Structure formats: structure tokens, C-alpha cells
C-alpha positions, 0 to 999 in steps of 0.5 A, a space after each residue: 210605543 206601537 201605534 194601534 192597528 186601525 179598526 178597518 185593518 183589524 176587521 180585514 185581518 181577522 176576517 181573513 184568518 176566520 174565513 181561512 179556518 172556518 170557512 166563509 159561510 160558517 163565519 158570522 159577522 159577530 165573530 169577526 167583530 169579537 175577534 177584531 176587539 169590537 162588541 160582537 153583534 153591535 154592527 160596528 162591522 158595517 161602519 167600515 164595510 157594506 157586508 161580509 162580501 165586501 170584507 172578503 173583497 177587501 182581504 182579496 185586494 190586500 192579498 193581490 197588493 202583497 203579490 205585486 210587491 213580490 213580483 220583482 223578486 225573481 229578477 234577483 236570481 235569474 241568470 245565475 247559469 246554473 239549472 239547479 241553483 236557479 230552480 232551487 231559488 225559484 222554488 223558494 220564491 214560489 213557496 214564499 208567495 204561497 205562504 203569503 197567500 195561504 189564507 186566500 188558498 185556505 178560504 178558496 178551498 173551504 168555500 163552494 165554487 161559484 159563491 164568490 166569483 171574486 174569490 174564484 178569480 183571485 185563486 185562479 189568478 194565483 195558481 195561473 200566475 205561479 204556473 206562468 212564472 215556472 213555465 216561463 223560466 222552463 222555457 227560457 231554459 229550453 227555448 225549443 221546447 213546446 209551450 205545452 210541455 213547459 206548461 205541464 211541467 210547470 203545473 206539476 211543479 206548482 201543484 207539488 208545492 201547493 200540495 205540500 202546503 195544503 197538507 199542513 194547512 188543511 189536513 193538519 199534518 205536522 209542519 216538520 213532517 216534510 221540512 222545506 229544505 229536504 222537500 225543495 231539494 228532491 223537488 229540484 232534482 225531479 224537475 231539473 232531471 226532467 228539464 235536462 232531458 229536454 235539452 
């Protein structure tokens, strides 16, 4: 027998889902309540959260907790000694983080900049964190390369992965249009070839 999900957690889950599909401003408190199995318009949400903004903050906090739980994964494949094998593993790791954060990314894409400083900060931290991870790995392979070049290559790599996900999640292209394995193979070849030229 499964334990029922607490109301507060249901509210966060459904709010993040609705914010990601409809946008923060277009989602009403009543819609969140109904999606969480509460009476729409009853004000039940306010027993758990001060406002819709507080609910978004709780969703962002949950995403940040997930991200912290994944930060040690990169250590599992570091030191393989094979450029393409490590880059492929890192690409899979980055895609996994992006998939874990897809709701946050969709909300940020559908919410005007400046509406929620917390959301803007969380989005920037995610993208900057992924880019720093990849730049650090590139720098480890090419310790003599400039920080600027490593940062540019990392931005190209991360933007390539984000673009693939945004194509399906925001622009409704079919998931099977660019299968992950094929996409990552080409992504790895392009980046690995460029990194090889740095040496």
C-alpha cells in the first residue's frame, strides 16, 4: 500500500508542472488547487503557502536539492583516460541534469525576466553551473589552454544540449526526431575534435 503524497508536496509538484506548461502568470491559484486534488477556489493553497510566489520558491528549492544530489556523479567517470569516452559520459550527465531541471527551464523560458528575481537567479545558476562543469573538464584535458577558450567551448557544448531539449519541450518537436544516442555521438565528435586541436 502506497503512502499518500502530502498536500504540500502535491501542491509544489502540480504548480511546477502548470508553471512549466502554462507559464507562471497564466497559472491561477484555483488551477493549482484543482490539479493537486483540492477544491478549486477554496483557498486551501494558502494553508501551506503565503502566495503563488512562495510556492514557486518551494519548487525552486526542490530543484536545487535535486541538483546537489547529482553533483558527485561526475566523479564516477573522471579519469577514464579516454577523451571521447569521458566526454560522452559527461554529455549524458549534463543531459540528465537538464532533464531533472526541465520544469525550471520551461518556467524560466515562459516567465518575463525580472518578474521573479529568485527564478532568474536559479536559471542563471543552473546554466552557469553546467558550463563551469564542462569548462573545468576541458581545462583538465588542456591545462595550458586559456580560461576564455575553455569557457567558450563549454558554452557551445551546454547550449547544444539545452537547445536539443528546448526543441522538444518548448517547440513541440517529436522526442524521437533527434535520439539522444545519435545526438550525443555527434556532439562528442564535434567537441572532441575541437579539444584535440587545442593540444
